[in-house]
N, C-alpha and C positions, 0 to 999 in steps of 0.2 A: 516528439512533443518538445516544444520549445517555449522559451520565455525570454523577454528582453532583460538583460542584466542592468544594474545601476550604472555600469561603465558604458552602456550603449551597445555592447555586443550581444550576440545571441547565446543564451544558455541552453544546453541540451540535457535531456533527461537520461540518467544512467542509473543502474542498480549498483549500489555500493555497500560496503561493510562499514557500519558505524561502531566505533569502539567506545564503550562507556566505562568510566572509572579505571581504565587501563586493564580491565579484566574480562569484560563481557563483549563478545563480538555479536553484533546483530547484522546478519547478512540479508541481502536483497531489499535494502531500503531504497526507495525511489528518491533520487536527488537531482535537482537542477544544478548543472556545473558550467562555469564559464572558463573557457580556455585562455581568454585574454587576461583576466585579472585573478584567476584561480579562486574566485568566490564560489561557494557551494551552499545550497539550502535545500532542506527537506521539502518535497512537494506538499502543498497545503492539505491535500486530501488525506494524507497519512500522518500528519504531524500530531493530531490528538492521540492517536493510538500509539505512536512511538513514545511520546512523553508519558502516556499512561503506563506503558511497559517499563520505562526507566524508573518511574515512581514506585512501581511494585518491587523493583530490584533493591531499592533502598540505597543508602549511602555507602555501605560496605558489602557489595555483592561478592558471591563466590565466582571463581573463574568458570565461564560457561559460554555456550554459543547458541544463538537463536536463529531460526529462519523466519524473518519478519513476514514473509508471504504466507506463513502458516497461521498468522493471527490478524492479517489485514487483507481484505478482498481486493483493494486497489493494487497492492503489491503483488498479490497472486495473479491478477489479470495481466499485469505488466510483465511478470516472469513468463507467463503463458504466451503472451504476444511476442516476446523476444525469442522464445524457443521456436515459434512458428515462422517468424519473419524478422530480419534485422535491417534497420531499426523499425519498430512498430509505427505504422501510420495511424493518424487519428481515426480513420474509418475502420481500421482493423480493430482498434481498441473499442470503438463504439459497438461493433458487432459482437465482440466478446462480452461487453457489459450487458447488452440486451439478452444474450444467451444465458449469462450467469444469473441475471435477475429472474428470468423465466424458470430456471432450474431451482433457484432458492424459493420462489413462490410455490412451485410444485412441492418441494420439501416442507414448506410451511403448512400447506394443506394437510399433508400426511401427519406432521407433528400435531396439528390441531385435532385430527381425527383420533390420534392415539392419546391425546390429552397429556403430552409430554412437555411440561412447562419449561424445563431446562433447555430442551431443544428449541422450543419456540423463542425463548429469550436469546439464544445463540443466533438463530436465524434473523431475528429482529436486528441484532447488532450488526450482522453482516450486511443486511439490506440498508441499514443506516449508513454504513461505510460507503456503499455504492451511491448513496444519494448525494454525496459530496461531489458535485459535478463541475466545479470551476475550472478544472484542468481542460475540459473540452469546450468551454464556452468563451 
């Protein structure tokens, strides 16, 4: 997955560790990175969840480590795609997205039948994360 950088070169997607406040490591954050000018940016699909996680940590967080793919479906799919094939091709990621959506919808039906509101809320959040599709359009 690629994007054109402001310098005109191609940025590639990588999974990186983001350090917040010098104390918190957030691993497996999908980042576009340019080798020509060293510019990096978080992919748009995950930025709201990353900023939300950082906001929850507050200004003076304790030393800790997070796996971002445990709280973001895009990051989790990209980690899975990377494990299966390096580098992941858009069609591989698209197939993973469709499979994940189907699995989440099956779980949603189960959560509804059990009337588990917390689970339904979590599944809604995960489905909303996957609805951010600009990376593939």
